[in-house]
Each structure stands twice: as C-alpha cells, then as structure tokens.
C-alpha positions in Angstrom: 39.6 -30.3 -77.1 39.6 -33.7 -75.5 42.7 -33.0 -73.5 41.3 -29.7 -72.2 38.1 -31.6 -71.1 40.1 -34.2 -69.2 41.8 -31.4 -67.2 38.6 -31.4 -65.0 38.8 -34.6 -62.9 35.5 -35.0 -61.0 37.0 -37.3 -58.4 39.9 -35.0 -57.5 37.6 -32.0 -57.6 35.2 -33.7 -55.1 38.1 -34.4 -52.8 39.3 -30.8 -52.9 35.8 -29.4 -52.4 35.1 -31.8 -49.5 37.9 -30.2 -47.5 35.8 -27.0 -47.2 32.2 -28.2 -47.9 30.2 -31.2 -46.7 30.3 -34.2 -49.1 26.8 -33.7 -50.7 27.6 -30.0 -51.4 31.1 -30.9 -52.8 29.5 -33.5 -55.1 26.9 -31.1 -56.2 29.5 -28.4 -57.0 31.6 -31.0 -58.9 28.6 -32.0 -61.0 27.8 -28.4 -61.8 31.4 -27.8 -62.9 31.5 -31.0 -65.0 28.3 -30.1 -66.7 29.6 -26.6 -67.4 32.8 -27.9 -69.0 30.9 -30.6 -70.9 28.5 -28.1 -72.3 31.4 -25.8 -73.3 33.2 -28.7 -74.9 30.1 -29.7 -76.9 29.7 -26.1 -78.0 33.4 -26.1 -79.1 34.3 -23.2 -76.8 35.9 -24.8 -73.8 39.7 -24.2 -73.4 42.2 -24.7 -70.6 42.0 -21.0 -69.9 38.2 -21.3 -69.3 38.9 -24.2 -66.9 41.5 -22.2 -65.1 39.1 -19.3 -64.6 36.5 -21.8 -63.3 39.0 -23.2 -60.9 40.0 -19.7 -59.8 36.3 -18.9 -59.2 35.9 -22.0 -57.1 39.0 -21.1 -55.1 37.5 -17.7 -54.3 34.3 -19.4 -53.3 36.2 -21.7 -51.0 38.1 -18.7 -49.5 34.8 -16.8 -49.0 33.2 -19.9 -47.3 36.3 -20.2 -45.0 35.9 -16.5 -44.1 32.2 -17.1 -43.4 33.0 -20.0 -41.2 35.6 -18.0 -39.3 33.0 -15.3 -38.6 30.5 -17.9 -37.5 33.1 -19.3 -35.1 33.6 -15.9 -33.6 29.8 -15.5 -33.4 29.5 -18.9 -31.6 32.2 -17.8 -29.1 30.3 -14.5 -28.5 27.1 -16.5 -27.9 29.0 -18.8 -25.5 30.1 -15.7 -23.6 26.5 -14.5 -23.5 25.4 -17.9 -22.2 28.1 -17.7 -19.4 26.9 -14.2 -18.5 23.3 -15.6 -18.5 24.4 -18.5 -16.3 26.0 -16.0 -13.8 22.8 -14.0 -13.8 20.6 -17.1 -13.2 22.9 -18.1 -10.3 22.5 -14.6 -8.7 18.7 -14.8 -9.2 18.7 -18.3 -7.5 20.3 -16.8 -4.4 17.9 -13.9 -4.4 14.7 -16.0 -4.7 14.8 -17.4 -1.2 14.8 -13.8 0.3 12.3 -12.4 -2.2 9.6 -14.9 -1.6 8.2 -12.8 1.3 8.2 -9.7 -0.8 5.7 -10.1 -3.6 6.1 -6.6 -5.1 9.9 -6.8 -5.3 9.6 -10.3 -6.8 7.2 -9.0 -9.5 9.7 -6.3 -10.5 12.5 -8.8 -10.7 10.4 -11.2 -12.8 9.5 -8.4 -15.2 13.2 -7.6 -15.6 14.0 -11.3 -16.1 11.2 -11.5 -18.7 12.8 -8.7 -20.6 16.2 -10.4 -20.5 14.7 -13.7 -21.6 13.0 -11.9 -24.5 16.3 -10.3 -25.5 18.0 -13.8 -25.5 15.1 -15.2 -27.5 15.5 -12.5 -30.1 19.2 -13.3 -30.2 18.4 -17.0 -30.8 15.9 -16.0 -33.5 18.6 -13.9 -35.2 21.0 -16.8 -35.0 18.3 -19.1 -36.5 17.8 -16.7 -39.3 21.5 -16.6 -40.0 21.7 -20.4 -40.1 18.8 -20.5 -42.5 20.5 -18.0 -44.8 23.7 -20.1 -44.7 21.6 -23.2 -45.7 20.2 -21.3 -48.6 23.7 -20.1 -49.5 25.0 -23.7 -49.8 22.0 -24.7 -52.0 22.3 -21.7 -54.3 26.0 -21.1 -55.3 25.1 -18.5 -58.0 23.8 -16.2 -55.2 26.8 -16.7 -52.9 28.3 -13.2 -53.3 25.1 -11.3 -52.4 24.3 -13.7 -49.6 27.8 -13.3 -48.3 27.4 -9.5 -48.1 24.1 -9.9 -46.2 25.7 -12.3 -43.8 28.6 -10.0 -43.1 26.2 -7.1 -42.4 24.1 -9.4 -40.1 27.2 -10.6 -38.3 28.2 -7.0 -37.7 24.8 -6.1 -36.5 24.8 -9.2 -34.2 28.2 -8.2 -32.8 26.8 -4.8 -32.1 23.7 -6.3 -30.5 26.0 -8.6 -28.5 27.9 -5.6 -27.2 24.7 -3.9 -26.2 23.5 -7.1 -24.6 26.7 -7.4 -22.5 26.3 -3.8 -21.4 22.6 -4.5 -20.4 23.7 -7.6 -18.5 26.3 -5.5 -16.7 23.6 -3.0 -15.8 21.3 -5.8 -14.7 24.0 -7.3 -12.4 24.4 -3.9 -10.8 20.7 -3.5 -10.4 20.5 -7.0 -8.9 23.1 -6.1 -6.4 21.2 -2.9 -5.5 18.0 -5.0 -5.2 19.7 -7.4 -2.8 20.7 -4.5 -0.6 17.2 -3.1 -0.8 15.7 -6.5 0.1 17.9 -6.7 3.2 16.7 -3.2 4.2 13.1 -4.1 3.6 13.4 -7.3 5.6 14.7 -5.2 8.6 11.9 -2.8 8.2 9.4 -5.7 8.0 10.8 -7.0 11.3 10.4 -3.6 13.0 6.8 -3.4 11.5 5.9 -6.8 13.0 7.2 -5.7 16.4 5.0 -2.6 16.1 2.0 -4.7 15.0 2.5 -6.9 18.1 2.5 -3.8 20.3 -0.6 -2.5 18.5 -2.5 -5.8 18.9 -1.8 -5.6 22.7 -3.1 -2.0 22.7 -6.2 -3.0 20.7 -6.9 -5.7 23.2 -6.7 -3.1 26.0 -8.9 -0.8 24.0 -11.5 -3.5 23.4 -11.7 -4.1 27.2 -12.1 -0.3 27.7 -14.7 -0.2 25.0 -16.6 -3.0 26.7 -16.6 -1.0 30.0 -17.7 2.1 28.0 -20.6 0.2 26.4 -21.8 -0.9 29.8 -21.7 2.7 31.0 -23.5 3.9 27.9 -26.2 1.3 28.5 -26.7 2.6 32.0 -26.8 6.2 30.8 -29.3 5.3 28.1 -31.6 3.9 30.7 -31.2 7.0 32.8 -31.9 9.3 29.7 -35.0 7.2 28.9 -36.3 7.9 32.3 -35.5 11.6 32.0 -37.3 11.8 28.6 -40.4 10.4 30.2 -40.2 12.9 32.9 -39.6 15.9 30.5 -42.5 14.7 28.3 -44.8 14.6 31.2 -43.8 18.1 32.2 -44.6 19.6 28.8 -48.0 17.9 28.7 -48.8 19.3 32.2 -47.8 22.8 30.9 -50.0 22.3 27.8 -53.1 21.5 29.9 -52.8 24.8 31.6 -51.8 27.0 28.7 -54.4 25.6 26.3 -57.2 26.4 28.8 -56.1 30.1 28.8 -55.4 30.3 25.1 -58.7 28.8 23.9 -60.7 30.8 26.4 -58.9 34.0 25.3 -59.0 33.4 21.6 -62.5 31.8 21.2 -64.2 32.3 24.5 -64.6 28.5 25.0 -65.0 26.7 28.2 -62.4 24.0 28.2 -62.9 20.8 30.3 -60.1 18.7 31.7 -57.4 17.8 29.3 -55.4 14.6 29.8 -53.2 12.0 28.2 -55.5 9.1 27.2 -55.8 5.9 25.2 -58.5 5.7 22.4 -59.5 2.8 20.3 -59.7 3.9 16.7 -59.8 1.6 13.6 -59.8 -1.4 15.9 -56.5 -0.7 17.7 -55.7 1.4 20.8 -53.5 4.5 20.4 -52.3 7.1 22.8 -53.4 10.7 22.5 -51.2 13.4 24.3 -54.0 16.0 24.7 -57.6 14.9 24.7 -60.7 16.5 26.1 -63.9 18.5 25.3 -64.7 22.3 25.1 -68.0 24.2 24.8 -68.9 27.5 23.2 -71.3 29.6 25.4 -72.4 31.4 22.2 -73.4 28.1 20.6 -74.3 25.7 23.4 -75.3 23.0 20.9 -71.8 22.6 19.5 -69.7 19.6 20.6 -66.0 20.4 20.4 -63.4 17.7 20.8 -59.8 18.7 21.4 -57.2 16.4 20.1 -53.6 17.6 20.6 -49.9 16.7 20.4 -47.4 18.1 22.9 -43.6 18.1 22.0 -40.6 20.1 22.9 -39.3 20.5 19.4 -42.0 19.7 16.9 -40.7 18.1 13.6 -42.3 17.4 10.2 -42.3 13.7 10.9 -44.3 14.2 14.1 -46.7 16.5 12.3 -47.4 13.9 9.6 -48.0 11.2 12.1 -50.3 13.5 14.2 -52.2 14.4 11.0 -53.0 10.7 10.3 -54.2 10.4 14.0 -56.5 13.3 13.5 -58.1 11.7 10.4 -58.7 8.5 12.4 -60.3 10.6 15.2 -62.7 12.4 12.7 -64.2 9.0 11.8 -64.9 8.0 15.5 -65.8 11.3 17.3 -69.2 12.8 16.8 -69.1 16.5 16.7 -66.5 19.2 15.8 -62.8 18.3 16.0 -60.2 20.9 17.0 -56.7 19.5 16.3 -53.9 21.5 18.0 -50.1 21.1 18.5 -48.3 22.4 21.5 -44.5 22.9 21.6 -41.6 25.0 22.8 -40.3 25.6 19.2 -41.1 24.7 15.6 -39.2 25.5 12.4 -40.8 27.6 9.7 -41.4 24.7 7.4 -43.2 22.8 10.3 -45.5 25.8 10.9 -46.3 26.0 7.1 -47.2 22.4 7.0 -49.5 22.7 10.0 -51.2 25.6 8.2 -51.7 23.5 5.1 -53.2 20.7 7.2 -55.5 23.1 9.1 -54.0 22.3 12.5 -53.6 25.0 15.1 -50.2 25.6 16.8 -49.8 27.0 20.3 -46.4 27.8 21.7 -45.5 27.3 25.4 -45.5 31.0 26.1 -49.2 31.2 25.1 -49.2 32.4 21.5 -51.4 30.7 18.9 -49.9 30.6 15.3 
C-alpha cells in the first residue's frame, strides 16, 4: 500500500500540470489529487489501478483544457478580424465627416447607424467577458469542468455565428457608406445650385421691395384721394336726405319741417356732430315741439345703428320736447331694419319710402 501511495509524486505532478495550467491551478490540482490518494490509502482501498485511472482523468482534463484554449485562440483571431473591420469602418467615417458637417440630417442618420454598430460591438465584448468569467469559474471548480466545457463550446459556436452575422452587417454597412458618400456629393452639388438660386432670389426680392415702396407711395396718394371722395359722397347723401325727409314727413304725418342741416351739439359736456338736425311742427297740434335727429349713410350697418342709438339717448336728455329719431340710407340689410324697429327708430330710404 505504501508503494502504491508513492506512485503519486506531488512535485512531478505539479510540473506536468503547469505545462497546461497556470502554477496556482496546477498546485491546487496536485493537492486535490494527493488528498484523494491519501484518503483512499487511509481507507485501505487505494491501488495502482486507482491511481492510473486518476492520472487518465487528469490527462483527459488536460486535453479538454487544450481544446478549450485552441477554441479561445480562434475566437481571439475572429475578434481581431472584427477589430480590423471596425478600424476600416472608422477610417471611412473619418473621411466622410468633413463633408457631412454641412449636412445635419445625413450626419444624424450616419451617427444612428454607427451607434447601432457600436452597440453590436459592445454586445460582442460583453459576450467575450461572460466567456472569460465562465473560464475563470471552470479553473476554480474542476468537478464541474465537463458541463462548463459543453456550455463553452455552445457559446463559442454561437459567437462564431454572431461573428459571421457581424461581418455580413459590416459588409452591408460599408456598401451603405459608399452609397452615402455618393449621395453626399450629389447633395452638395444640389446645395450649390440652391445657393445660386437664393442669390438670384435675393436680388429679385430687393427689386420687389423697391417696387413695393413705390406702390405704397401710390397707395398713400390714392387713400388721400379716396378720403376726399368719401367726404364728397357723404355730403351728397345728406343733401338728398334734407329734401326727401321734408316730403316724407309731410306726406306721412302732415308735419311742417324746418331747415335740416349737419350741425354740432354739446351733449354730456362734449361736442358731437349730428348728420340731420332740425325742428318740425304739427298743424293739428301746434303746441308740440318736435326735434328731428337723424343719421344719413349710404349702406347702414348694425354698428352705425348702435352708435346712433346712443346719440339719440344723449339727445333726449338735452332737448326739451318730442324727439323723432330717423335714419336715412340707400340700403340696409334685414337685420339692420329689425334692430331699428326694436329701438323705435324710423328708417327712410333714398327713394322716399319709410320703413
């Protein structure tokens, strides 16, 4: 039993294990094997055959570790190729940045694509980090090596597939960048033509501004002319109102109407202009004092009616006698006539009809 125990030499075992594992791991494995043989010896069950089986298991473990390291070497080579592809992509993007600075929208799309590419690389780095963490746990827990090995192989295969898809996406990205460069050149040419058109447009706008200035001066002169014409037309309708109201009031009521005129009256402490103002008398009732207060407009509006109604109320407080409010016009809409009826104000049209 002693001779079988001495078949396990810890020093030589550490030397052999350190050819595959790092020194702390090799020492740990040697200690584990020594304790195993010692416990078996103390239990009286350790034989050379058991030791041989243990050494064979260690050899398989070494072979599996070598296989894992070979896969990791291939993985590192694939990552280096990805880094080179990434380097080429960054060099293309550096050349593109100088032209894309004037094109904010195209730059934004490129940045979004680069963000997605960087995110993919980050995910690859995270997967690599997870693989390394699993390998660390594998070295610390020898008893779970087989299961961890299977998981690692599956992850390596998935990573290889992801690498293949990444390379395909990089190829597509390079093609898209080339198309983008061509589009940027076309857009720059279109921008140059647009700037030329804007220059011509600015010159046209300057000429238009000068024409607008001349037009404004002409409009100002026309406004002054129209203002004078309005005064003339307003005076004409008042002259017609003086004549027509005489006939209408005499025909409708039998009144004798005195002179009607445009005048200024001071009511509520301030002077205000009255279009039609005068007195009338009723031969049937000589004691009546009738004041005629009127408004003469071409096209009578609701706003003018409301303003005249307020003037009539002020006149009632300052004129002793009976007040006869009347509006004279060429035309008035139905709603204007209804409002005059509500206010108790008579309406006389230019052709001599009283509404």
